[in-house]
C-alpha positions in Angstrom: 36.7 127.3 135.9 37.8 128.5 139.3 35.9 128.0 142.5 35.2 131.7 142.5 33.6 131.4 139.1 31.4 128.5 140.3 30.4 130.5 143.4 29.8 133.7 141.5 27.6 131.9 139.0 25.4 130.4 141.7 25.2 133.7 143.6 24.2 135.6 140.5 21.6 133.0 139.5 20.0 133.4 142.9 20.5 137.1 143.2 22.4 136.6 146.5 25.0 138.9 147.9 28.0 137.9 149.9 26.8 140.3 152.6 23.7 138.1 153.1 25.5 134.8 152.7 29.4 135.0 153.0 31.6 132.8 150.9 33.2 131.5 154.1 29.9 130.0 155.2 29.2 128.6 151.7 32.7 127.1 151.6 32.2 125.3 154.9 29.0 123.7 153.6 30.6 123.1 150.2 33.3 121.0 152.0 30.7 119.1 153.8 28.8 118.3 150.6 32.0 117.4 148.8 32.8 114.9 151.6 29.3 113.5 151.4 29.8 112.9 147.7 33.0 111.1 148.4 31.3 108.8 150.9 28.6 108.2 148.3 31.1 107.1 145.7 33.0 104.9 148.2 29.7 103.3 149.3 28.8 102.7 145.6 32.2 101.3 144.5 35.1 101.9 146.8 37.6 100.4 144.3 37.1 103.5 142.2 39.3 105.3 144.6 41.9 102.6 144.8 45.5 103.8 145.3 48.8 102.7 146.8 52.2 103.9 147.9 55.5 102.3 148.6 58.3 102.7 151.1 61.6 100.9 151.7 61.5 97.6 153.6 64.2 97.7 156.3 66.0 94.8 157.8 65.0 94.4 161.5 62.3 97.1 161.2 58.7 95.9 162.0 57.0 99.3 162.3 56.2 101.6 159.3 54.2 104.8 159.3 51.3 104.9 156.8 51.5 107.9 154.5 48.5 110.1 155.4 49.6 113.2 153.5 49.8 114.0 149.8 53.0 112.9 148.2 54.7 113.7 144.9 53.6 111.6 141.9 56.6 109.8 140.4 57.0 108.2 137.0 58.4 104.8 136.2 61.9 106.2 136.6 61.1 107.8 140.0 61.1 111.3 138.6 58.5 113.8 139.7 55.5 114.2 137.3 54.8 117.8 136.5 51.5 119.5 135.8 50.8 122.1 133.1 52.4 124.8 135.4 55.5 122.8 135.9 54.6 122.0 139.5 55.0 118.5 140.9 51.7 116.6 140.8 50.5 115.1 144.0 48.9 111.8 144.8 46.3 111.5 147.5 46.8 110.1 150.9 45.1 106.9 152.1 41.9 107.0 154.0 41.5 103.2 154.5 44.2 100.5 154.3 42.9 97.4 152.5 46.0 95.3 151.8 49.7 95.2 152.6 52.1 93.7 150.1 55.7 92.8 150.6 58.2 92.6 147.7 61.1 90.4 148.7 64.3 90.0 146.7 65.3 86.4 146.7 67.7 84.7 144.3 67.8 87.9 142.2 64.1 87.7 141.5 61.2 89.5 143.1 58.5 87.4 144.7 55.1 89.0 145.3 54.0 88.0 148.8 50.4 89.0 149.6 50.1 88.8 153.3 46.3 88.7 153.3 46.5 85.5 151.2 49.1 84.0 153.5 46.9 84.9 156.5 43.9 83.1 154.9 46.1 80.0 154.1 47.9 79.7 157.4 45.5 81.3 159.8 48.1 83.9 160.8 47.9 87.6 161.2 50.9 88.9 159.3 50.3 92.6 159.9 48.2 95.0 162.0 47.3 98.6 161.7 47.3 100.9 164.7 47.6 104.7 165.0 48.6 105.2 161.3 51.3 102.6 161.6 51.7 99.2 160.0 53.2 96.7 162.4 54.6 93.5 160.8 54.3 90.4 162.9 57.5 89.1 161.5 61.0 90.6 161.1 62.5 91.4 157.7 66.0 90.1 157.3 67.1 92.4 154.5 66.7 95.9 153.0 64.5 96.0 150.0 64.0 99.4 148.1 60.3 100.1 147.8 59.6 96.7 149.3 56.6 97.6 151.4 53.4 98.5 149.4 50.3 99.8 151.1 47.1 99.6 149.1 43.9 101.4 150.1 41.3 104.0 149.3 42.1 107.6 148.3 41.0 110.3 150.7 40.0 113.8 149.7 41.5 117.1 150.9 39.2 119.8 152.1 39.5 123.3 150.8 41.0 125.7 153.4 38.7 128.3 154.8 41.1 131.1 154.0 41.8 129.8 150.4 41.8 132.3 147.5 38.9 130.9 145.5 40.0 132.9 142.4 43.3 131.0 142.3 41.8 127.5 142.7 40.9 125.6 139.6 37.8 123.4 140.2 39.5 120.4 138.4 42.5 120.7 140.7 40.5 120.3 143.9 37.3 118.4 143.2 38.3 114.8 142.7 41.6 116.0 141.1 42.8 112.4 140.4 39.7 111.6 138.3 39.4 113.9 135.4 36.4 111.8 134.2 34.4 113.2 137.1 34.6 116.8 135.9 31.3 116.1 134.0 29.7 116.1 137.4 31.0 119.4 138.7 27.6 120.9 138.1 26.2 118.8 140.8 27.9 121.0 143.3 26.7 124.1 141.5 23.1 122.9 141.7 23.6 122.1 145.4 24.9 125.6 146.1 22.0 127.2 144.2 19.6 125.1 146.4 21.4 126.3 149.5 21.2 129.9 148.5 17.5 129.7 147.5 16.7 128.0 150.8 18.5 130.8 152.7 16.3 133.3 150.9 13.3 131.1 151.8 12.3 130.6 148.2 11.6 126.9 148.9 10.1 126.2 145.5 13.2 127.1 143.6 15.4 125.4 146.2 13.4 122.2 145.8 13.9 122.3 142.0 17.7 122.7 142.4 17.7 119.9 145.0 15.8 117.7 142.5 18.5 118.4 139.9 21.2 117.7 142.4 19.7 114.3 143.3 19.4 113.5 139.5 23.1 114.3 139.1 24.0 112.0 142.1 22.1 109.1 140.5 23.9 109.7 137.2 27.2 109.7 139.1 26.4 106.4 140.9 25.5 104.7 137.6 28.7 106.1 136.0 30.9 104.9 138.8 29.5 101.4 138.8 29.8 101.1 135.0 33.3 102.6 135.0 34.7 100.2 137.5 33.0 97.3 135.8 34.5 98.2 132.4 38.0 98.6 133.9 37.7 95.2 135.6 36.4 93.6 132.4 39.3 95.1 130.5 41.8 93.8 133.0 40.3 90.3 132.8 40.5 90.4 129.0 44.1 91.4 129.1 
């Protein structure tokens, strides 16, 4: 389903024309609601959106820019992962940095050094974040490929106001890194129906759609919590 399919269905269900409620207006509010859903999920269980990226650790370099844009998804051999259309898949940028990890090469073996743990043990601040840059409070003495790992929470990308909705697959833009959430795409359709009914001042129908929307959100909250718990339990078992 494309975004245009989703919009058309909601507009037809409410007998609304684009002359009375332009797609551009609906898309602006759609982005706002999408961001609201993201915040709800993060509030419910932020680890659901856990992600990370790596960059090279450089001898003498103490400042590293945090990746705030989408980057190409790589496989274990550092080759681009392609989607069904043979285009490179993207990984999300980081909205919130939670941990910085340094991989150091010592005696031909890699030692995992979690700076947050060292800080707790020694009472030292090993890194700081300022203006999208990580500043190390110590100086690396050697180059280490992919030696700096930033862990954090995935952000979401808003849909451009001039986007061609007919060419955008819903699953590619709405939580695209979590295919399991596609079962909740109808939550946005119910919200859009509610918005259109309210615009037409049919508040009874709008309220019914809003009620379904709230039901979908509660289902999503329960699913997110159960999903993260099951993943954590599986990791503990393994």
